[in-house]
N, C-alpha and C positions, 0 to 999 in steps of 0.2 A: 764375445768381443767383433764389430763389424770386423770385416776381411775388408784387405787392400782390393779384392776380388770386385767384392757388393758396394764398395764406396766410390770406383771407379764404372762401374754399371748405372748408378746411381747419379753421375756428374756427366754421364755420357750428355751432350749437347742433341743427339740423337736418340724418336723415339721411332715405334711404328710408326701413330697417326704424323708424326709430323714427315715421315719420309715419305707416305702416305698421299699424303697434300704436294709435295713437290711430284709427284709422281702416279696419279690415278690410276695408269693401268697395269701396275702392278700388283699381286694378289699379299692382301697383310699375312698370308701364312706365309709368302716365299722374303716377307723384308723380315719378317720375326727369327726366320731358319739363317738368312744373314744376319740380323744384328748379335743372337743368341745363340747359334749353334742347336741342334738339338737334341735333347737329355730323355733320355730312356726315361721308364715311372719303374727307376731301385733305386732306390732311396737308403738304400745301403749300402752303394757304391762309394768308393775311395775315390776323389774327383784324378783324375788320368795325371801321372809324375809330366813334369817336363823335361821335350829333348834335351839328351846332351850329348850336343854334336862336334864338340872339342872340346882336346884335355882343358884348354882354358876354362869350360864348364867344368868336369870334372873337377880340377885342380878348387875352384870353385866351393863346387859342392863337400867335396874331402875336409876342406876349410872352417865350411859352416859346422859341417859333423864335429871338428876337433872343436870351434866354439861353442855350439851345444850344448858339447860335453863338459867341456871346462864350469859353461852354464848349470847343467844340473849338480854340478857338483859344489856350488856353494850355493845353490838353491837346496839343497839338503841340507848343507850346512847350516845357513838360515835359518830349515826349517827346523832343527835339532836347538837352534837358539831359543826360535820360537815358542816352542814346544817346552823348555826349561821355564822362560817367562812368562806363560800363559802356566804352569804347574808353581812357578811363586805369586800368583796372583789370582791364587784357588781354583784357574778353573777362566778365568775370564779372559776376554783377548787383550792381550799386548797394546800398547798403543802406539807399537810400529806397524804389530799387524792391522790393526786400524785404522791408521796410515795409509795404511801401501792400499787395502779394502774403499775407501773410500778415494783415494789415488787413480784406479780402477775404471770403481762406476764413472768418476768425473769425465775420464777418456773415453770411455764407452757412449757415455751421452753426447761426446764434445764430437765422436764419428759419426752419430745418428742426425746430430743439425746437420752436418754439412752431405746428407744425404737426401733431405727433403727441399723444398723450394717455398720460404716462411714467408716473404715478403716481412712488412710492417710487425707481424706478428711474432710472437717467443714463446716456443710450446715448453709446457710445463715439463718439470722433471719425470714426472707421472708418467707421463704424455709419451714423453722420448725415451723412456726406457722401456716403454714395453713396446716402439715405435723400432728399438732396434733390436729387442727379442725376434718379432715377429722378420725383421730385414737378412738375418741367419737362414732364414730357412731358402733364400736366394741359393745359397749356394751351393742348393741339389739342383736346383732349373730357377733360370732367370726369368724365367713366365707362367711360375707357379702359382704366380694371384692372377693370371689374365689381363696383366695388366704391364706397361712397358717402367720399369723399374722408376728413370728421371721421375714419371708421376704419378710412383707410390705416396709421397708425400710432399701434401702443396696447402694452402690457405684459401680462405672464401668463405662465402654468406653462404648459412645455409637458410632459403625463403620463405621454405612451407612443410609445416611436419605435420602428415593428415595421420591425426590417430580417430579411428571412427571405426563402425563395421566394414567387411567388405568390399560390396556396394560400393560404398564412398570412396572407398580406395580407388577401387578400378574405374571409377567416374572420371577422377584427378590423373590415372595411367589414361583414359582414353582420349581427356583432354593435350596432354602433350605429346601423344601421337598423333593427332589432328592437325595439331599446330606446327610438328613437323618441318623443317624444310631441304634436307639432304638425307639424314638413313634415322632408323630404328631399329636400337639393338635390344632384342627379346629376346630373353634365356628361360628358362623353368623346369626345373623337375632332371636336373642332366646328373650322372652318377661319376665321378671320378675320382678311383681308391688313390688317397696320399695317405702321409704322415708328416711329413712336413709342411705344412700347413702354417701358413704368415696369421692366419685368424685366431688360431687355438691358442698360437703363442703370444696374440695380444691379449685373450681371453688370461690365459694361465698367470702373465707377468704384468695385468693389473690386478689380477689377486693377490698374486705373491709382495709385490711392491703398495697397493693399498697400508694407511694408515689407521683410517677411521669408520669406513663401512664400503660394504657391497651390498650394490643390488641387484637384483635379477631381474628379468621376466620373462618366459618361455614356456611353450608348452610341459615340455618332458625335460626334467634334470636326469641323465644317467651317465653321462660319459666317466668314463672309468678315471682319469685321471684330473677331473674335475673336482671327486669328492677328498680325495686328500688334502689337494690344496685349500679348498675352502676349512677346513678341518685344517688346517696349517694357520691359517688368517685367525680364525676363531681362536688357536693356543695364543698368537700375538697381540689379543685386546680387541680386534677390529670385528666392528659388529658387521653380520650378514645376515641380510633379509632376502626371501624370494619365494618370487610368484609364478604357481604353476598350476594348470589345468586337471580338474579328477577326470581321470579315464580317459588321457585322451591318448588314444592308439596304446591301449594296452592289451591289444590281441597279438601286436603286432612287437609288443616291449616285452613280453614275458614269456615270448624263443628265446632259449637260450644264447648267450654272448650279442646280449641286446638292449641291456645294462637296467630290466626288470623296470618295472612302473614307478610312480612318485613315488607313492609309498616306500615301494623297498629300497629306493635307493633313498627315500629317509632315514628308515633305517641302517640302511649300511655309514648313512655320513654319521647320526645318533651313535653307530658303533666307535667309531674312533674319539669319539669323547668319553670322558670320566664322567659318569656318573653324577657325582656332588661337586663336583669343579665349575668354576665361569662359563667354560666355555658356550654349555648350553643357555644360558641365560642370555649370551650374544649373537645366538642362533634363531631367525624369525620365516616359519615354513609359512606359506597360506595359499590355501585351494584359491582360484579363482571366482570372483565372485559376481553377476554382472550388474553393472547400473540398478537396473528393477527388480532385484529379488534378494534377498535375507542368508541366502545358503548358497554352498555351491553344487551345480549340475551335472550328473556326470554323460560321459560324452557320445557316451551310447542311446542316450534321450534325442539325440541332435536339437538340443534346445538352443543351449546358449556354452559357447566355448571362447574361451581367448588364441590369440596367434601372435602377441606381442614378441617380439625377440629382440632384447635390451639388457646393455649392462652396467653399472654408473658408478663407478669408482674413485670414491674420496670427496664427490661431487661433484668433480673435476673432467674426469674424461667419461665418455660415453664410447658405448658401441650398436649399434644397431644397425638393424639390416634383415637376412633370409636366414641368417643361421639358427639353430637353435642349442640347445645345450645336451644334448641327447646324442648319441653312439651312432645314428643315422648321419647328422650333418658332419661331426664331427672329422668321422673316417671314413666315409661313402657319399655324400653328397658335396657336389660344388655351391660355394655359395657366394652371395656378394655384405660385405656391413663395409659401416665407412667408420671411424672413431674420430671425435671431436674431441679437441681439446678446448672447453668453454665454459667455465659454472652456467652461465647465462643460459646457454641453451639444454645444460644439463640437469636446470632446476627445473626448464618448461617442460621437459620432457616427465619430466616427474611428477609434475605440477595436474599435465594432461592421462597422466594413465590413474591416478589417487580421483580424478575431477569426473571417469569416463568408467568406473566402476565401481562395485562395494570392498571388494576384496579386502583391505584393512578394515574394514567395520568384520566383517564377518566373516572370512573365512582362514582364523586364525586355524592349523591341526593341532592335535593332542600331541600328549611329550612322543607318542609311537609314528609321529609322523602319518597318521590317521585321522579326516579330518571325524566330527560328532558333534550331533546335536547336542538339545537341550537335558538329550537324558543317557548319553552315551554309546546313542546309536550311530555307526555308521551310517554316512548316503545312500541313500539307494542306488544301486549300480555297482556297488566295492563288491570286487571278486574277491577279495583275501588275498590271502600268499600263498601263491602254489610254488609248487616244488618243481624240478627241473622236468620231471617227466610230464606232467598234468599242463605244465607253461607250456609247453611243444605242442600240446595234442591244443588246448588251447585258441594258441598264436595260429597253428595248423589251419584251424579250423575258422577261426576270428579273420583271419587273412584270406580264406575262398570267400565264405560271406561276402565283406567286403569289394570283392572283383566281383562276384556274381550281383549285387546292388548295383555295380556298376556299369554289367553289363560284358565284362572282360571276359569272362569263361561260363561253361553252360555247367550244365550237371553230367558228370563224366564217372567212370569209375571211381578214379581218387576222390571225391568228393562221396560216394559212396563208400569207399572204406572208413575215411575217417571220420563217417555218420558209423559208422556199426563199431567204429574202435571207440567211439564218445558213450555208446550206447551200452558199449562191456565196461567201461570204465565208470557208469553211473552204475551199474548192476551191480 
């Protein structure tokens, strides 16, 4: 449920940008501190209790405590009654329980609606639910999403979506920079440890509340919270389709704690589903195939890969931006995405995806999560399923080679030691 604190933050007339416009001599960082305070990166801390500086405050707290105790007693009695009703209905929720849940959900959506500036538009329930779940992260830090809360939900127009090779995307970015009149805000590859991320909550909420279909395209899909969420959606009868890149950053993903390769993650997801159940028929996993190809090409060949990051739920709500569905983006990197509530835009995005690649035609993986050719052979470059120790060794060596190619590190003792370990392992 959206808290009163978050509601007040979102309905405030002041934002960092509005106050900066009134007084350009001020520092944006200082304005943010004055507006929202300073929050340490401690996501498990409890919010500070309000000071009780008078007898009346203490009395009020005591009365509140007694009231809560009375409510708990009543709630327990009601829960017992509901449990009896559930038993009488063969374990199905009683009408009273269903009504209470529906009322609570309606209240949550109403609060989420009040937290945005929607103009003449009316957001869909699916969008509002994801928005509400994302808003809850503001209790930990009002600036967790690096934007003033009143600007988090708004309406407008998406004038242009570029689905093209990186050079074309950068050309459009350079044009925007060249036409800028006041300032350019550019951010890339920023590390920010966090758990209460609004982006993660929005993704999970859309998957959790989708009724028909979830589509995802991402280079890697291995974030630990994502796999059980997708499995739950499949159990509800929701069709799940996702496109990933063959061999994308395998050297880093096989390091223990990083989530594993796309093939390993696919097998983990499949292991959550019954072998003979309908869920597996609703799951469609593909490796990216370029428009001029008839098979996926492993990233190690540096020939074809895809960097699209997109999630569409029920063809109505889409999330697009820099965030991947992997451990790095979910827990370590600072990402920026936009969540759009528009069936028309989602349809155009999906059309653009299919028009610019052959993934749907040639990229379907086998029942074990591995793409294979007509003869049953995995694609060239496939590294198999290394265990923890082998994965660590391959991961360290792969990361070193990646940095060496980029000119970041030289040939040093650590590299020589890693090479000797590999040679010994192969022997």
